[in-house]
C-alpha positions as CSV (number, residue, x, y, z in Angstrom):
1,M,-0.1,0.2,-0.2
2,D,1.0,3.6,-0.8
3,E,1.6,5.7,2.4
4,P,0.7,8.9,2.2
5,T,1.2,11.8,5.2
6,K,-1.3,14.8,6.2
7,R,0.1,17.9,4.9
8,T,1.5,20.4,8.0
9,P,-1.6,22.6,8.4
10,Y,-0.4,26.4,7.6
11,S,-1.7,29.5,9.3
12,W,-2.1,31.3,5.5
13,K,-3.3,29.6,2.7
14,Q,-3.3,30.4,-1.2
15,S,-6.2,31.0,-3.4
16,K,-7.4,28.0,-4.8
17,R,-6.9,29.8,-8.0
18,E,-3.1,30.2,-7.1
19,M,-2.6,27.1,-5.5
20,R,-1.3,24.3,-7.9
21,K,-1.0,20.0,-7.3
22,F,2.6,18.9,-8.1
23,L,3.8,15.2,-8.0
24,F,7.5,14.7,-8.0
25,I,9.0,11.1,-8.5
26,A,12.2,9.9,-7.4
27,V,13.3,7.4,-9.5
28,N,16.1,6.5,-7.0
29,D,16.2,3.4,-6.0
30,G,20.1,2.7,-5.5
31,I,20.8,4.7,-2.8
32,S,18.6,6.4,0.0
33,W,20.0,10.4,-0.9
34,G,22.6,11.5,-3.0
35,G,23.4,14.7,-5.6
36,S,20.2,13.7,-8.2
37,E,18.1,14.3,-5.1
38,V,18.7,17.9,-3.9
39,L,17.0,19.4,-7.1
40,W,13.9,18.3,-7.3
41,S,13.9,18.1,-3.0
42,A,14.6,21.8,-3.0
43,A,12.2,22.7,-5.3
44,A,9.8,20.4,-3.8
45,E,10.1,22.7,-0.6
46,K,9.8,25.6,-1.8
47,L,6.6,24.7,-3.7
48,A,5.0,23.4,-0.5
49,R,6.2,26.5,1.6
50,K,4.3,28.7,-1.2
51,G,1.3,27.1,-0.1
52,H,1.0,24.5,-3.4
53,D,-0.2,21.0,-3.1
54,V,3.3,19.1,-3.4
55,R,3.0,15.4,-3.7
56,I,6.1,13.1,-3.5
57,S,6.6,9.4,-4.7
58,T,10.0,7.6,-3.0
59,K,11.1,4.1,-2.7
60,D,10.2,3.1,0.9
61,W,14.2,2.7,2.9
62,G,12.9,0.8,5.4
63,K,13.9,3.4,8.1
64,P,13.3,7.3,7.7
65,V,15.1,9.6,5.4
66,P,15.8,12.7,7.4
67,Q,15.9,14.6,4.0
68,I,11.9,13.4,3.2
69,E,11.4,14.2,7.0
70,Q,12.1,17.7,6.1
71,L,10.0,17.6,3.1
72,R,7.2,16.1,5.2
73,S,7.4,19.2,7.9
74,A,7.1,21.7,5.2
75,G,3.9,19.6,4.1
76,C,4.6,17.6,1.2
77,Q,2.1,14.4,1.1
78,I,5.0,11.5,0.8
79,F,4.0,8.3,-0.7
80,H,6.6,5.8,-0.2
81,R,6.6,2.6,-2.8
82,R,6.6,-0.7,-1.3
83,P,9.3,-3.1,-2.7
84,P,7.6,-6.2,-4.3
85,S,7.3,-9.1,-2.8
86,F,9.4,-12.0,-4.3
87,I,6.5,-13.6,-6.0
88,S,5.4,-10.5,-7.5
89,R,9.2,-10.0,-9.1
90,Q,9.3,-13.8,-10.4
91,A,5.6,-13.0,-12.1
92,R,6.9,-9.8,-14.0
93,K,10.1,-11.4,-15.4
94,I,6.9,-13.5,-17.5
95,L,4.5,-10.7,-17.3
96,P,7.1,-7.4,-17.8
97,L,4.2,-5.1,-17.3
98,R,4.4,-1.8,-15.4
99,E,1.0,-3.0,-13.1
100,Y,2.8,-1.7,-9.5
101,A,3.5,2.1,-11.4
102,S,0.3,2.1,-12.9
103,T,-1.6,1.6,-9.9
104,H,1.3,3.8,-7.8
105,I,0.3,6.7,-10.7
106,R,-3.5,6.1,-10.4
107,S,-3.8,6.4,-6.7
108,I,-1.8,9.5,-6.0
109,A,-1.8,11.6,-9.4
110,Q,-5.3,12.6,-9.0
111,D,-5.6,16.1,-10.7
112,V,-1.8,16.7,-10.5
113,D,-0.9,19.9,-12.9
114,L,2.7,18.6,-13.1
115,V,4.5,15.7,-12.6
116,F,8.0,15.5,-12.0
117,I,10.0,12.6,-12.8
118,S,13.9,12.9,-11.2
119,Q,16.6,10.4,-12.9
120,G,20.3,9.4,-11.9
121,A,21.2,9.1,-15.2
122,N,19.3,9.7,-18.7
123,A,17.3,6.1,-18.8
124,D,16.5,5.5,-15.2
125,G,13.3,6.8,-15.6
126,L,12.0,5.4,-18.3
127,A,9.4,3.4,-17.3
128,W,7.7,6.5,-14.6
129,M,7.3,8.2,-17.9
130,E,5.7,6.0,-20.1
131,T,3.6,5.0,-17.5
132,V,2.4,9.5,-17.0
133,Q,2.4,9.3,-20.6
134,A,-0.1,6.6,-21.1
135,A,-2.2,7.7,-18.3
136,G,-2.4,11.6,-19.9
137,L,-0.4,13.5,-17.4
138,T,1.4,16.6,-17.5
139,Y,4.8,16.0,-16.8
140,A,8.6,17.0,-17.2
141,L,11.5,15.5,-16.1
142,V,15.3,15.8,-15.2
143,A,18.6,14.1,-16.0
144,H,21.5,14.3,-14.0
145,G,24.5,12.9,-15.6
146,A,24.8,10.6,-19.0
147,A,27.5,8.0,-19.6
148,E,29.4,7.4,-23.1
149,Q,30.1,3.7,-21.8
150,W,26.3,3.1,-21.8
151,W,24.4,3.1,-24.7
152,P,20.5,1.8,-25.5
153,T,19.7,-0.6,-28.0
154,D,17.4,0.7,-30.9
155,D,14.4,-0.4,-29.2
156,V,15.2,1.5,-25.9
157,A,16.5,4.6,-27.8
158,E,12.9,4.8,-29.3
159,R,11.0,4.3,-26.3
160,L,13.3,7.0,-25.0
161,A,13.0,9.5,-27.7
162,K,9.1,9.3,-27.7
163,A,9.1,9.4,-24.0
164,Y,11.3,12.5,-23.8
165,S,9.8,14.1,-26.7
166,G,6.4,13.8,-24.6
167,A,7.6,16.0,-21.7
168,I,6.6,20.0,-21.7
169,R,10.2,20.1,-20.1
170,A,13.7,17.8,-20.4
171,Y,15.8,19.6,-18.0
172,F,19.8,18.5,-18.1
173,V,22.3,19.6,-15.7
174,S,24.9,20.5,-18.1
175,Q,25.1,21.0,-22.5
176,A,27.5,18.0,-22.5
177,N,24.6,15.6,-21.3
178,V,21.9,16.8,-23.7
179,S,24.6,16.8,-26.8
180,L,25.2,13.1,-25.8
181,S,21.4,12.0,-25.2
182,R,20.5,13.8,-28.5
183,R,23.4,10.9,-30.1
184,Q,22.1,8.3,-27.4
185,F,18.5,8.4,-28.3
186,A,18.8,9.8,-32.0
187,S,16.3,12.6,-31.1
188,P,16.6,16.2,-31.3
189,L,14.9,16.8,-28.0
190,L,13.8,20.0,-29.1
191,N,12.4,20.3,-25.1
192,A,15.8,20.2,-23.8
193,Q,16.9,23.5,-21.3
194,V,20.0,23.1,-19.3
195,V,19.2,23.6,-15.5
196,Q,21.6,24.8,-12.2
197,N,21.8,22.5,-8.5
198,P,21.9,24.2,-5.7
199,F,24.9,23.8,-3.8
200,N,25.7,23.3,-0.4
201,V,28.1,26.6,0.6
202,P,27.0,29.9,0.9
203,Y,26.9,32.0,-2.1
204,D,29.8,34.6,-0.8
205,T,32.1,32.3,1.5
206,N,35.2,32.9,0.9
207,P,37.3,30.2,3.8
208,P,40.9,30.8,4.3
209,W,43.6,29.6,2.7
210,P,45.5,26.4,4.0
211,G,49.3,27.7,4.2
212,D,51.9,27.8,1.3
213,P,51.5,24.6,-1.0
214,A,55.2,25.0,-1.4
215,S,56.0,23.3,1.7
216,E,52.9,20.5,1.3
217,L,50.4,20.3,-1.7
218,L,47.0,19.5,-0.2
219,L,44.4,17.7,-2.5
220,A,41.0,16.9,-2.0
221,C,39.0,15.0,-3.8
222,V,35.0,15.6,-2.3
223,A,33.2,12.7,-4.1
224,R,31.0,9.3,-3.3
225,L,33.5,6.4,-3.3
226,D,32.5,4.5,-6.9
227,T,35.3,4.2,-8.9
228,G,32.8,3.6,-11.6
229,H,32.1,7.2,-12.0
230,K,34.2,8.8,-10.1
231,G,37.9,6.8,-10.6
232,Q,39.6,7.0,-7.6
233,D,41.5,4.3,-9.0
234,I,43.3,6.1,-11.1
235,L,44.4,8.7,-8.6
236,L,45.5,6.0,-6.6
237,E,47.8,4.6,-9.4
238,V,48.8,8.2,-10.1
239,L,50.4,9.1,-6.8
240,S,52.2,5.2,-7.0
241,L,54.1,6.7,-9.8
242,P,57.7,7.2,-8.6
243,R,57.6,11.1,-8.9
244,W,54.7,11.2,-7.4
245,R,56.3,8.8,-4.7
246,E,59.1,11.6,-4.2
247,R,56.6,14.8,-3.6
248,N,55.7,16.3,-0.7
249,V,51.5,15.9,-1.9
250,R,48.4,14.3,0.4
251,L,45.6,13.4,-1.1
252,S,42.5,13.5,1.1
253,F,39.3,11.3,-0.1
254,V,35.9,13.7,1.3
255,G,33.3,10.8,1.3
256,T,31.9,7.8,1.4
257,G,31.0,4.7,-0.8
258,V,30.4,1.3,-1.9
259,N,33.9,1.1,-3.1
260,E,35.6,2.4,0.0
261,R,37.1,-0.7,1.8
262,G,38.5,-1.7,-2.4
263,L,40.0,1.6,-2.2
264,R,41.5,1.3,1.4
265,H,43.2,-2.0,0.2
266,Y,44.7,-1.1,-3.1
267,A,46.5,1.8,-1.4
268,E,47.3,-0.1,1.1
269,Q,49.0,-2.6,-1.8
270,L,50.4,0.3,-3.5
271,G,52.0,1.5,-0.1
272,L,50.7,5.0,-0.4
273,K,51.4,6.9,2.9
274,N,49.8,10.4,1.8
275,V,46.6,9.1,1.1
276,V,43.8,9.6,3.9
277,F,40.4,8.5,3.6
278,A,38.1,11.8,5.7
279,G,34.7,9.9,5.8
280,H,31.9,12.4,5.3
281,A,31.6,15.9,5.8
282,S,28.4,18.3,5.8
283,N,30.3,21.4,6.5
284,I,32.4,22.4,2.7
285,E,33.5,25.7,3.4
286,E,35.4,24.0,6.2
287,V,36.6,20.9,4.0
288,W,37.9,23.5,1.5
289,S,39.9,25.8,4.5
290,K,42.2,22.5,4.6
291,Y,42.7,22.3,1.1
292,H,44.8,24.2,-2.0
293,A,42.9,22.4,-5.3
294,M,40.1,19.9,-6.3
295,V,41.0,16.8,-8.0
296,L,38.2,15.0,-9.5
297,T,38.7,12.1,-12.4
298,S,35.2,11.1,-12.8
299,R,34.8,9.0,-16.0
300,Y,31.6,10.2,-16.9
301,E,29.6,13.1,-15.3
302,G,26.4,15.5,-14.9
303,M,27.4,18.5,-13.4
304,P,29.1,17.5,-9.7
305,L,28.2,19.4,-7.4
306,A,31.4,19.5,-5.5
307,L,33.0,21.1,-8.6
308,V,30.7,24.0,-8.3
309,E,31.6,24.0,-4.2
310,A,35.0,23.9,-4.9
311,M,35.2,27.2,-7.2
312,L,32.6,28.6,-5.0
313,C,35.2,28.3,-2.1
314,G,38.3,30.0,-4.4
315,R,39.8,26.4,-5.1
316,A,40.9,25.2,-8.6
317,P,39.6,22.2,-9.9
318,I,42.0,19.6,-11.7
319,V,39.3,17.5,-13.2
320,T,39.4,15.0,-16.4
321,D,37.4,16.5,-19.7
322,V,34.0,14.6,-19.4
323,A,30.5,15.8,-19.5
324,S,30.3,18.9,-17.7
325,H,33.5,19.8,-16.7
326,A,34.8,21.8,-19.7
327,E,32.0,24.0,-19.4
328,L,33.3,25.6,-16.0
329,V,37.3,24.7,-16.1
330,R,39.2,26.7,-18.3
331,D,42.6,24.7,-18.5
332,G,45.8,26.8,-17.2
333,L,43.5,29.6,-15.7
334,N,41.2,29.0,-13.0
335,G,41.9,24.7,-13.1
336,F,43.7,22.3,-14.9
337,L,41.8,19.6,-17.4
338,A,42.9,16.2,-18.2
339,K,42.4,14.9,-21.4
340,A,40.9,11.6,-20.9
341,P,40.2,9.6,-17.1
342,T,43.7,7.8,-18.0
343,I,46.8,7.7,-16.1
344,P,48.5,9.4,-18.8
345,F,46.2,12.0,-19.0
346,V,45.5,12.5,-15.0
347,D,49.1,12.3,-14.2
348,E,50.1,15.1,-17.1
349,A,46.9,17.8,-15.6
350,L,48.2,17.2,-12.2
351,N,52.0,17.4,-13.2
352,R,51.0,20.9,-14.4
353,A,48.9,21.8,-11.4
354,W,52.1,20.7,-9.3
355,D,54.4,23.1,-11.4
356,A,51.7,25.7,-10.8
357,R,51.6,25.2,-7.2
358,A,52.4,29.0,-6.0
359,N,50.0,30.0,-8.5
360,L,47.1,27.7,-7.2
361,R,45.5,30.4,-4.7
362,E,45.3,33.4,-7.6
363,M,43.9,30.6,-10.4
364,G,41.2,30.3,-7.3
365,K,40.0,33.7,-7.6
366,V,39.6,33.6,-11.0
367,A,37.2,30.1,-10.3
368,A,35.3,31.6,-7.6
369,R,35.0,34.6,-10.2
370,D,33.9,32.8,-13.3
371,I,31.7,30.1,-11.4
372,R,29.5,33.0,-9.8
373,K,29.0,34.4,-13.4
374,W,27.4,30.8,-14.4
375,V,25.5,29.9,-11.3
376,S,23.1,32.0,-9.5
377,R,22.5,32.9,-5.8
378,D,19.5,30.2,-5.2
379,P,19.4,28.1,-7.9
380,A,16.4,26.0,-6.0
381,E,14.3,29.1,-6.0
382,D,14.8,29.7,-10.0
383,F,13.6,26.1,-10.8
384,A,10.7,26.2,-8.1
385,N,9.8,29.3,-10.7
386,Q,10.0,27.8,-13.7
387,L,7.8,24.7,-12.7
388,E,5.2,26.9,-11.8
389,G,5.4,28.7,-15.3
390,L,5.0,25.3,-17.0
391,V,1.7,25.0,-15.0
392,H,1.0,28.5,-15.6
393,G,1.7,28.2,-19.6
394,N,4.3,30.4,-19.2
């Protein structure tokens, strides 16, 4: 059964003419919370606090998720999707029907003005898109990533093209992801639009500089420990090269994830004494007060929050040239681009950063200025206004 919750009462109400009904479907079923959840949840909270009827469909993780509970307190109605039983899973192998999705939508989407589908990648929500489209509902969607390594079959590509074209708007977090999705789906995606994600530092942040990198270069990789995505194994391989073993440099992995144990073991096998596993950090400003530069060797991306936050904090990024990175990083001016997520190219980019370490502070200042030309002060408010505009026909 879907589990609704009562809305928190308000001391004021919008008129019926102004109030709209929104349904947010978070299709993520891998981890309880991640970077792809920030945009839709922030917009949902903004809309709920304006007095709109906001409904949220999310997986039941078996225990409360703090961010979902915050949305509940803001007045959102939460509908938990229960994992299917063993018998249901087996039946669906024989009869691959979207019965649960259809039943779920029918029970919670009555009279909604807009359904918003949030995806981690660009194909995660296909079944939900098709279900909502079949129900005749108005919907928009967002894709937070796309990967060159994954290519849909012709049949799936055609379904994705149809599902995306049926949306009133298809949001992406980088132009590179739009271009890749157009190729993967063989579709012009005329309704595509790039949108910015909220970030987790104050817009005017300016954390202190952590001393002279000439004595020790302090690098931080702020990312989920997921080597298939973020490529931390490449960094370990580079630091194991002879010239890096001789240099006074320290790398901290800031984050947790599914490959933490393997990365720790690999660092030990390589004999790396200058690699630190710092764990999760909630205060990003404080993190960047301890490091001179950011390094991120992703194999694919959307638009990582960590990159935007590092630049807002005045830290030069050293990143692989995948997806969105080149949209923000000007090689040699506000950061460094490795041509590809490979050991030789990451080594080359890191070596250039090492040679320019005396200039990293000034490069960080350039990065801080550049990013503020790209990102607004409150992307969540901007996006909530866009969704309101969609239901008002703007």
